[in-house]
C-alpha positions, 0 to 999 in steps of 0.5 A, spaced: 354 702 338 360 701 342 366 705 343 370 702 337 365 703 332 366 708 326 364 714 328 362 720 323 365 727 324 360 733 325 361 738 320 361 745 324 357 750 321 361 756 318 359 761 322 362 757 328 368 757 324 368 764 323 367 766 330 373 762 332 377 765 327 376 772 330 377 769 337 384 766 335 387 770 330 391 775 334 392 781 334 386 782 329 384 778 323 388 781 317 384 787 313 384 783 307 381 776 310 376 780 315 370 781 309 370 774 308 370 772 315 365 777 316 361 774 310 362 767 314 359 770 320 352 770 317 352 763 313 351 756 316 354 751 310 357 751 304 351 752 299 348 758 303 348 765 299 352 771 301 349 777 297 351 774 290 355 769 291 355 762 295 359 761 302 363 756 298 366 762 294 367 766 300 371 760 303 375 760 297 377 767 298 378 767 305 383 761 305 387 765 299 387 771 304 389 767 310 396 765 308 399 770 313 396 767 319 400 762 323 400 757 329 396 751 331 389 754 331 391 757 324 393 750 321 387 746 324 382 751 322 385 752 315 385 744 314 378 744 316 375 749 311 379 745 306 376 739 308 369 742 307 371 745 300 373 738 298 367 734 301 362 731 296 
């Protein structure tokens, strides 16, 4: 396969995304978003379970509580999570 061939974008595990959120949301993750970030630290993909709900639900709740997070990292990570929600 050459460099101009179509490539697929790998989907990052949710726990990796959650780690990045904790690292880049300064000074600290907002208290309303923290429980959902913590939940995502324990899962890999949208279909994984966290207590009584799937990770997809946790992502929806997290995105609802990330509105106050700004900047390039925030924009990129929110777009990534939204893309994962919209994927079939």
